MIFIZA-304389 format. One record per residue: residue in three letters; z, x, y of N, C-alpha, C in turn. Coordinates in steps of 0.2 Angstrom, whole numbers, plus 5000, padded with zeros to 4 digits. Atoms other than C-alpha are relative to their C-alpha. Layout:
AlaZXYZXYZXY;...
END
This chain:
Met500150075001537950075220499849984993;Ala500150025007537849975204499349984999;Val500750035000536149895208499550055002;Gln500549964997534549985211499849995007;Leu500250014993534050015229499349985000;Arg500750024999532449935234499850035007;Ile500249964994531550055246499349985002;Gly500650024998530049995256499750035006;Ala500449974994528650055268499449975000;Cys500750014999527050015276499750065001;Leu500449945000525850155274499349995001;Ser500750014999524050185279499650024994;Leu500449995006523150175263499349995001;Ser500750014998521550135271500050015008;Gly500149994993520850165289500150085002;Arg500049944997520950315300500550054998;Phe499449965002522650385294500050004992;Ala499950015007522250355275500150064996;Gln499949945003522150535270500750025000;Phe499349985000523950555275500449954998;Gly499750065003524550385271500050004992;Gln500150005007523950405253500450064997;Gln499649945002524850575252500749985000;Ala499350025000526450495258500249954994;Leu499850045005526350365245500150044993;Arg499949965006526050495231500750045000;Gly499449974999527550585238500649964998;Leu499550055002528650425237500049994992;Glu500050015007528050395219500350064996;Ala499749945004528550575214500750005001;Trp499350004999530250555222500349944995;His499750055004530450385213500050014993;Ser499949985007530050455196500550054999;Leu499549955001531350585199500749975001;Asp499350034998532750475207500349964994;Gly499850045006532850345193500549945002;Gly499650054997533950235204499749965005;Ala500350044994532750145216499449974998;Glu500650045001531350025216499650025007;Leu500449984995529850065227499549945002;Leu500550054998528749945237499650035006;Ala500549984995527249995248499549955001;Glu500550044998526149895258499550035005;Asn500649974996524449945266500049975007;Asp500050034993524549935285499350025003;Arg500749984998522749995286499950045006;Ser500049964994523150115300499949965006;Asp500150054994523149965312500749975002;Arg499350024997524649915323500149924998;Arg499950075001524349725321500149994993;Thr499950015008524249735302500750024999;Leu499349985001525849835303500549955002;Glu499550054997526749705314500049944996;Ala499950065005526249565302500350024994;Ala499749995007526749655286500750035000;Leu499349975000528349745291500649964999;Pro499450055001529549595292500049984993;Glu499950025007529149545275500250064995;Val499849945004529349725268500750015001;Ala499349994999531049735277500449944997;Arg499650055003531549565270500150014993;Arg500049995007531149615252500450074998;Cys499849935002531949795253500750015003;Asp499349984997533749865256499950065005;Leu500149944995533050025265499350005002;Leu500750004997531550035276499850075003;Leu500349944998530450185278499449985005;Gly500550024995529250195293499350024998;Pro500749985002527350215293499950075002;Tyr500249944998526350365296499750005007;Ser500349994993525850415314500449985005;Thr499650014995526650415330499949935003;Val500250064997525650265336500349944996;Leu499850055004526150155322500850004999;Met499350005000527950215321500349985007;Arg499750024993528150175340500149924999;Ala499950075001527849995335500549984995;Ala499550015005528950005320500750005003;Gly499449994996530350065331500249955004;Arg499850054996530249935343500249934996;Met499850065005530249795329500750014997;Ala499349995003531749875321500649995005;Ala499550014995532749875337500149925002;Glu500050074999532249695340500349964994;Ala499850045006532649635322500650024997;Gly499449975002534149745319499950044993;Trp500149965006533449855305500150075002;Leu500049935000533650035302499450034997;Val500649975003532050135300500150074999;Trp500049935001531950305292499350035002;Asn500749984997530550385302499850074997;His500349945003529550515292499350015002;Gly500749994998527850495300499850005007;Gly500150004993528050485319500450055004;Ser499649944997528550645328500050005007;Gly500050014993528250585346500750005003;Asp499350004998529850625356500249935003;Asp499850074998529750455364500249954994;Val499850045006529750375346500750024997;Glu499449985004531150485339500649985004;Gly499450014996532350455354500049935003;Ala500150064996531850275359500549954998;His499550065002533050165349500650034996;Pro499449985003534750245345500349954996;Gly499750045005535550165330499549964996;Tyr500550045003533950095324499450044996;Val500549955003532850245320500350074999;Val499849935002533250405311499450044998;Ser500649965001531950545311500150064996;Val500049945004531650685299499650055002;Leu500549964998530250765308500250045006;Thr499949974994530250905321499649965005;Pro500350044995529850815337499450045003;Thr500649974997528150845346500150065005;Ser499949954995528950945360500150074997;Arg499949945003529351085348499550024995;Tyr500649995005527751085337499850075001;Ala500349944999527051235345500450075000;Glu499549944999528551355345499850064996;Pro500249945004528051465330499450045003;Phe500649964998526351505337500150035006;Leu499949974994526951535354500550065000;Arg499549945001528351655348499550054997;Tyr500449955004526951735337499650045006;Ile500449974995525851775352500450045005;Ala499649974996527251815363500350074998;Gly499849945003527751955351499550054999;Glu500549955001526052035351500050065006;Asp500049944995525752205360499749985007;Arg500450024994524452125372500049925000;Pro500150074999524851945376499449985004;Arg500650024996523351855383500149935003;Asp500050074997523051695393500049954994;Leu500050065005523351535383499849945003;Val500350074998522351375385500349954995;Ile499750055004523251225379499649945001;Val500550064999522051075376500349944996;His499750075003522750895373499549954999;Gly500550065001521750755365500249945004;Leu499850064997521850575370500649974997;Gly499450035002523450475368500650045001;Ser499449974998525250515370500250064995;Phe499849955005525450625354499850075003;Gly500249934997524350765361500350025006;Arg499749984994525050755378500750034999;Gln499349985001526850775372500050074996;Val500049935003526350925361499850055005;Ala500249954995525451005375500550015005;Asp499549994995526850975388500550044997;Gly499449965004528151045375499750075000;Ala500349935001526951195372500050045007;Gly500049974993526851225391500750025002;Met499349984999528751225393500250064996;Ile499849945004528951345379499750065002;Ala500449954998527551455385500450035007;Arg499749974994528451475402500650034999;Arg499449975002530051515394499950074997;Leu500249935004529251655384499650045005;Gly500449954996528251725399499350004999;Ile500750015001526551665393499749975005;Arg500450034995525251625406499649954997;Ala500350055004524651455400499749955005;Ala500350054996523451325407499949944995;Ile500150065004523451145401499449965002;Val500650044998521851045401499949954994;Asp500250055005521150895392499450024996;Ser500549985005519850895378499349995003;Asp500650004996518450855391499850065004;Ala500049944995518751015401499550054997;Ser500449945002517551165400500550054997;Leu499649945002518151315390499750065000;Pro499350004997518851425395500049975007;Pro499950024994519451345411500050055006;Pro500049954995519251435428500650035001;Gly499449964999520451575431500350034994;Val499849975006520751615413499750074999;Ser500349945001520451795408499650004995;Glu500550005005519151855397500350004993;Glu499750015006520351875383500549955000;Trp499650065000521151715379500149974993;Asp499950035006521951615365500049925001;Leu500150074999521751425362500549974995;Phe499650055004523051295356499849935001;Ser500350074999522351125352500549954997;Ala499550055001523550975352499749935000;Gly500350075000522650815346500149974993;Val500050025007522450705331499550044996;Phe500449955005521550775316499250015002;Glu500749994999519750735321499950035007;Gln500149964994519950795339500150074999;Asp499849935001520750955334499450034996;Ala500549975004519350985321499350015004;Glu500649994996517950955334500150055005;Leu499949954995518751065347500050074997;Val500149945003518951205335499350024999;Gly500749995001517151195330499650025007;Arg500349984994516651195348500250075003;Ala499749934997517751345353499750054996;Gln500349955004517051445339499350025002;Gln500749994998515351425346499950025007;Leu500149974993515651485363499850075001;Pro500249934999514851635370500650055000;Asp499449965000516551705373500649964997;Pro499550045003517651625360500750025001;Pro499349975000519551635360500150054995;Arg499949955005520251785351500449964994;Gln499650045005521451665342500049935001;Ile500050075000521451485338500649974996;Cys499550045004522851365333499949935001;Ala500150074999522651185330500549964995;Ile499650045004523851055324499749984993;Ala500450025006522550995311500050054995;Ala500149945005522451165303500650014996;Gly499449995004524151135295499949964994;Val500150045007523451025281499350024997;Arg500649985003522151065268499449975001;Glu500650044998520950935273499650035006;Phe500349974994520551045288499450044998;Ala500549965003519451155277499349965000;Gly500650045000518251015275499749975006;Ala500250034994518150965293499750055005;Val500349954995517651125301499550054996;Asn500449965003516251245297500350074997;Asp499749935002517351405296500750005002;Pro499350004998519251385295500350075000;Glu499849935001519451575292500450035006;Gly499649984995520851645303500349965005;Val499750054995521251485312500849994998;Phe499350025001523151455314500149935000;Gly499850075000523951285310500749995001;Ile499250014999525651205313500149954994;Ala499850045006526451125297500749985001;Gln499250025001528051025295500350024994;Trp499849975006528151095278499550044996;Leu500549965004527351225267500450024993;Pro499749995007527651255248500250075000;Gly499849935002528551405242500550035006;Ser499649974994529851415257500650034997;Gly499449975004531251455244500749995003;His499350014997532651385255500449954995;Glu499550035004534151305247499949925001;Val500150075000534051115243500749974998;Leu499450035001535651015244500049934998;Leu500150075001534950835243499449994997;Gly500650015002533650775232499750054995;Pro500349955005532450865220499850065003;Ala500249944998532051045221499250005000;Glu500850004999530251095226499750004994;Ala500449995006529751145209500049934996;Asp500050075004530250975201499649955004;Phe500450054996529450875215499350024999;Leu500749985001527850975213499749984993;Gly500250025007527850945195499949934999;Ala500150075001528050755197499449975005;Tyr500550024995526750745211499349994997;Ser500750025003525050665206499550035005;Gly500649974996523550775212500150075001;Thr500049934998523350945220500650015004;Thr499549984996524651035230500149955006;Pro499950054994525350905243500050045007;Asp499849984993525350935262500649975002;Tyr499350024997526850895273500049925000;Pro499950075000526450705274500449974994;Ala499750025006526950685256500750024999;Val499349975001528550795257500449965005;Gln499650034995529150715273500249934998;Ala499850065002529050545266500550004994;Ala499549995005529950595250500750025003;Ala499349984997531350675261500349945004;Gly499850064997531450515271500449954995;Ala499750055006531850415254500650044998;Val499449965003533050555248500649995005;Leu499550004996534050545264500249925001;Ala499850075000534050355265500449984994;Ala499750015006534550335247500750035000;His499349965000535950465249500549965005;Cys499650034996536650375264500349934998;Ala499850075003536650205256500550014994;Arg499549995006537550275240500650035003;Leu499449984997538750365251500549955003;Val499650054997539350215260500149944996;Gly499950065004539150095246499749945002;Gly500450064998537949975255499450025004;Thr500649994996536549955267500049975007;Ala499950024993537249885283499850055005;Arg500349954996536349965297500550045004;Glu499549964996537850025307500350054995;Asp499749955005538550105291499550064998;Leu500549955001536950195287499950045006;Trp500149964994536750255305500650055000;Ala499449964999538550325305499950064995;Ala500149955006538150415288499550055002;Ala500549964998536550485295500250055005;Ala499749964994537350545311500450054998;Ala499549955002538650635302499750064995;Leu500349965005537450725290499750065002;Asp500349944998536950905291499950044993;Thr500149985007536050955275499350035000;Leu500649975002534451025267499749964995;Thr500450035005533050935257499550054999;Leu500549955001531551015250499550005006;Phe500450004994530750965267500350055005;Gly499749954995531951085276500749975003;Gly499450024997533451055288500049935002;Phe500050074998534050885292500750005004;Arg499550024996535250845307499749965006;Ile500250044995535050715320500550015006;Asp499650014994535650705338500449934999;Pro499750065001536950565335500049955006;Arg500150044995536650495352499349975000;Ser500750034999534750465350499749994993;Gly500450005006534250495332499450054999;Thr500549955000533050635336500250064995;Gln499949945005532850775323500150065004;Val499949944996533650935329500150064996;Lys499949955004533751045314499350034996;His500649985003532051045306499550045004;Asp500549964997530751175311499349994997;Thr500750005003528851175310499950074998;Ala500249935003527951325301499350015002;Leu500649984998526551425306499650034994;Val500549985006525051445294499450035003;Arg500649974998523451545295499550004994;Trp500550005005521851515285499750064998;Thr500349945002521351655274499749994993;Gln500450015006520051655260500049934998;Gly500150075001519951465261500749974998;Glu499350035002521851435259500550015006;Pro499549994995523251405272500650034997;Gly499449975002524651525271500550015005;Pro499550004995526251555279500050075005;Val500049944995526451675295500750005003;Ser499449994997528051745301499950025007;Ala500049994993528351735319500650055002;Pro499449954998529351875328500649965002;Gly499450034998531151835330500249954995;Ser499850055004532051695322500049935004;Leu500050074997531851505325500749974999;Ala499350035000533651485320500350005007;Thr499850004993534051525338499549985004;Arg500550034996533051405348499950035007;Ile500149994993532251435365500449955004;Ala499650044996533551365377499649975007;
END
């Protein structure tokens, strides 16, 4: 395209999601500095649905390409608004299955959906010599329930004996053996609280995995992160090939601050893919962008990208398993290959 693309987003620069929304903005700024052919506009949605609903139409009006907000709850509102107004939203921040597949033709998702979040941890414990009972705890809201339900289905397919309970249940629940593992599926604060509570039990779980432990802020939210597993949408140092957008080293060099977590990289990947599709088709008409995205099978620094052309749900990207060691989250290899998914 001869003119610069204008890319806009509402991001949580304050409020409950601020630690992640601010990273997303820094990720977009790093991508912007490397791309050279785009303008960037970001508005603060304050982690609030009503603020988002008021701000998003103006951002959409002023931009050629529209990125979604951070969090499943805010992206749920953005997807609905996109379908009603005829926009295409590039979803980098809401992984809920219902969000990713709710509005075909209007939402393109780059994230592994919630139903597949737990897969690397479950493959890890399934490959151990002595698999134990697994307790899956979901927090309040649909995000945690979707992660937990997906974990339960994967556990059954792997032959893992699992119990799903809510965050108010006593731990371990009745019927669970003395040796048990814990998987916590909630928002950041819920996960951190549950991990701390589980570590103080008279008979604590042998292994703990929490969604929140996939980001560096987890170390400041619990007394002892050592040995805790986490789920991340991205980890630095993957070494995979990059076909679109900046290489990891270039992105990290342009990123302002300490090593980013996945919210920064998934936002940058959303911008990379949106800009690529617009340049490929030579315009920003929603139908053309959707067709380009639906035909794309590629790799960014975030990992694999391919959507289900019927729904817009991400089908190629995989989550990564991490474990906290000496104050740092590091990658853990699960037995077997995630390239061949559990059917």
